[in-house]
TORPA-4810 file (N, C-alpha, C, O; in nm, 3 decimals):
<nodes>
NODE_1_7.519_10.265_9.343_7.600_10.186_9.286_7.577_10.182_9.150_7.661_10.171_9.060_M
NODE_2_7.441_10.194_9.139_7.378_10.181_8.980_7.450_10.296_8.876_7.496_10.276_8.764_D
NODE_3_7.444_10.412_8.948_7.494_10.506_8.880_7.641_10.530_8.829_7.682_10.587_8.727_L
NODE_4_7.716_10.460_8.943_7.865_10.480_8.919_7.876_10.341_8.805_7.967_10.349_8.723_V
NODE_5_7.782_10.215_8.800_7.794_10.133_8.693_7.775_10.208_8.565_7.862_10.199_8.479_D
NODE_6_7.671_10.282_8.544_7.625_10.350_8.443_7.730_10.434_8.375_7.741_10.443_8.253_L
NODE_7_7.805_10.494_8.464_7.902_10.602_8.427_8.049_10.488_8.366_8.125_10.519_8.275_A
NODE_8_8.054_10.396_8.422_8.189_10.325_8.357_8.142_10.238_8.229_8.219_10.201_8.141_R
NODE_9_8.004_10.213_8.232_7.967_10.166_8.093_7.978_10.254_7.989_7.992_10.218_7.872_R
NODE_10_7.970_10.387_8.031_7.984_10.487_7.891_8.125_10.492_7.875_8.168_10.539_7.769_Q
NODE_11_8.197_10.455_7.952_8.372_10.473_7.921_8.401_10.372_7.841_8.495_10.385_7.762_V
NODE_12_8.327_10.252_7.847_8.346_10.140_7.767_8.322_10.154_7.636_8.377_10.066_7.568_D
NODE_13_8.260_10.232_7.577_8.209_10.253_7.449_8.324_10.328_7.379_8.312_10.351_7.259_H
NODE_14_8.442_10.372_7.451_8.563_10.433_7.388_8.621_10.319_7.344_8.698_10.349_7.253_L
NODE_15_8.623_10.201_7.366_8.690_10.101_7.326_8.810_10.086_7.428_8.814_10.137_7.540_G
NODE_16_8.910_10.005_7.369_9.036_9.971_7.467_9.088_10.052_7.542_9.133_10.019_7.652_P
NODE_17_9.092_10.206_7.481_9.141_10.296_7.562_9.039_10.353_7.692_9.075_10.400_7.800_A
NODE_18_8.931_10.335_7.652_8.838_10.348_7.785_8.829_10.244_7.892_8.807_10.262_8.012_G
NODE_19_8.847_10.149_7.838_8.857_10.020_7.942_8.978_10.033_8.024_8.974_10.006_8.144_I
NODE_20_9.095_10.076_7.959_9.209_10.086_8.019_9.202_10.223_8.113_9.264_10.232_8.220_T
NODE_21_9.132_10.313_8.068_9.110_10.449_8.155_9.031_10.421_8.289_9.041_10.506_8.376_A
NODE_22_8.972_10.338_8.308_8.903_10.315_8.427_8.965_10.187_8.522_8.905_10.147_8.622_K
NODE_23_9.083_10.135_8.480_9.143_10.051_8.556_9.158_10.095_8.712_9.166_10.215_8.739_R
NODE_24_9.161_10.006_8.802_9.144_10.050_8.942_9.047_10.135_8.994_9.071_10.200_9.097_N
NODE_25_8.941_10.143_8.935_8.835_10.233_8.977_8.731_10.154_9.034_8.622_10.144_8.976_Q
NODE_26_8.757_10.088_9.156_8.667_10.012_9.209_8.522_10.046_9.296_8.502_10.164_9.325_T
NODE_27_8.453_9.977_9.324_8.340_10.035_9.408_8.394_10.119_9.551_8.368_10.231_9.596_N
NODE_28_8.470_10.018_9.590_8.543_10.085_9.719_8.587_10.200_9.702_8.529_10.294_9.757_E
NODE_29_8.695_10.219_9.625_8.757_10.361_9.567_8.638_10.464_9.576_8.640_10.564_9.648_R
NODE_30_8.542_10.429_9.502_8.443_10.544_9.469_8.378_10.580_9.585_8.343_10.697_9.597_F
NODE_31_8.350_10.478_9.697_8.278_10.510_9.808_8.376_10.599_9.925_8.328_10.670_10.012_L
NODE_32_8.519_10.575_9.903_8.594_10.617_9.974_8.636_10.782_9.926_8.653_10.873_10.007_K
NODE_33_8.647_10.795_9.778_8.674_10.932_9.719_8.587_10.999_9.695_8.598_11.119_9.716_K
NODE_34_8.455_10.937_9.635_8.336_10.986_9.600_8.343_11.049_9.461_8.266_11.140_9.433_G
NODE_35_8.438_11.002_9.365_8.435_11.031_9.233_8.515_10.907_9.177_8.585_10.836_9.250_F
NODE_36_8.497_10.884_9.023_8.583_10.804_8.987_8.699_10.888_8.901_8.662_10.992_8.848_L
NODE_37_8.824_10.850_8.887_8.913_10.932_8.832_8.960_10.840_8.748_9.005_10.733_8.791_R
NODE_38_8.956_10.876_8.583_8.992_10.803_8.466_9.141_10.850_8.441_9.188_10.962_8.461_L
NODE_39_9.197_10.748_8.398_9.332_10.779_8.325_9.311_10.888_8.196_9.207_10.889_8.129_A
NODE_40_9.426_10.983_8.170_9.417_11.076_8.054_9.368_11.016_7.950_9.426_10.923_7.893_P
NODE_41_9.260_11.062_7.918_9.210_11.042_7.762_9.250_11.155_7.631_9.316_11.255_7.658_L
NODE_42_9.212_11.134_7.520_9.253_11.235_7.408_9.138_11.323_7.433_9.041_11.297_7.505_T
NODE_43_9.157_11.419_7.373_9.062_11.534_7.367_8.933_11.495_7.278_8.825_11.542_7.312_R
NODE_44_8.940_11.418_7.178_8.823_11.347_7.106_8.750_11.268_7.211_8.632_11.290_7.238_T
NODE_45_8.837_11.162_7.279_8.769_11.087_7.361_8.673_11.150_7.491_8.572_11.107_7.547_Q
NODE_46_8.744_11.258_7.508_8.682_11.342_7.629_8.539_11.401_7.576_8.436_11.407_7.644_R
NODE_47_8.552_11.439_7.458_8.417_11.484_7.401_8.320_11.381_7.394_8.210_11.394_7.448_R
NODE_48_8.357_11.269_7.325_8.273_11.150_7.293_8.213_11.129_7.418_8.090_11.119_7.417_K
NODE_49_8.287_11.119_7.554_8.240_11.050_7.670_8.147_11.173_7.708_8.030_11.142_7.729_L
NODE_50_8.176_11.291_7.719_8.070_11.407_7.738_7.955_11.415_7.669_7.855_11.463_7.723_M
NODE_51_7.954_11.371_7.545_7.831_11.366_7.462_7.751_11.234_7.510_7.628_11.235_7.508_V
NODE_52_7.813_11.137_7.548_7.728_11.006_7.576_7.680_11.056_7.713_7.557_11.054_7.723_R
NODE_53_7.751_11.102_7.825_7.696_11.121_7.939_7.589_11.222_7.939_7.489_11.205_8.010_I
NODE_54_7.605_11.340_7.853_7.496_11.429_7.848_7.346_11.374_7.783_7.232_11.418_7.795_S
NODE_55_7.394_11.276_7.721_7.250_11.206_7.638_7.193_11.128_7.749_7.080_11.084_7.728_N
NODE_56_7.245_11.102_7.856_7.189_10.997_7.950_7.086_11.079_8.014_6.993_11.019_8.066_L
NODE_57_7.088_11.216_8.017_7.002_11.293_8.107_6.990_11.262_8.250_6.883_11.268_8.310_G
NODE_58_7.113_11.225_8.308_7.135_11.210_8.458_7.188_11.309_8.531_7.311_11.304_8.532_E
NODE_59_7.148_11.386_8.584_7.249_11.521_8.652_7.345_11.451_8.743_7.457_11.503_8.750_P
NODE_60_7.323_11.345_8.812_7.411_11.308_8.900_7.550_11.281_8.847_7.649_11.294_8.919_A
NODE_61_7.557_11.242_8.717_7.662_11.198_8.650_7.732_11.314_8.559_7.661_11.364_8.471_I
NODE_62_7.860_11.360_8.573_7.896_11.459_8.513_8.052_11.450_8.483_8.117_11.382_8.563_K
NODE_63_8.111_11.503_8.391_8.252_11.491_8.366_8.321_11.622_8.400_8.272_11.725_8.354_V
NODE_64_8.417_11.626_8.467_8.504_11.740_8.536_8.632_11.716_8.506_8.693_11.624_8.560_Q
NODE_65_8.679_11.786_8.428_8.836_11.768_8.388_8.929_11.825_8.541_8.889_11.912_8.618_P
NODE_66_9.020_11.768_8.550_9.098_11.837_8.708_9.253_11.870_8.628_9.313_11.818_8.535_F
NODE_67_9.275_11.970_8.707_9.434_12.033_8.651_9.535_11.964_8.731_9.516_11.931_8.848_K
NODE_68_9.632_11.944_8.670_9.743_11.899_8.742_9.822_11.984_8.825_9.888_12.066_8.760_N
NODE_69_9.833_11.989_8.939_9.890_12.086_9.037_10.040_12.103_8.989_10.098_12.209_9.009_P
NODE_70_10.096_12.006_8.930_10.240_12.025_8.909_10.258_12.016_8.768_10.317_11.917_8.725_N
NODE_71_10.217_12.105_8.687_10.257_12.123_8.514_10.382_12.103_8.486_10.477_12.136_8.556_P
NODE_72_10.384_12.036_8.362_10.539_12.011_8.296_10.595_12.141_8.274_10.532_12.237_8.231_L
NODE_73_10.759_12.139_8.319_10.808_12.277_8.275_10.811_12.304_8.123_10.809_12.216_8.037_P
NODE_74_10.814_12.436_8.099_10.836_12.443_7.967_10.977_12.483_7.895_10.985_12.487_7.772_Q
</nodes>
């Protein structure tokens, strides 16, 4: 759970958007699902988060974008 806390702290550095992004991502949810799912961030915020996480040097923490299985119609 220390690594989960470390990952959450990296999102805090994005400011209010990061704090909002991790809403409802509890320890219990992590244990059930096996990952944290953050609310959508902007591209710039995602890049900042990826840099912060890569600088940690912890291979157990990674950022992996997920694709919406139901994309918006064009």
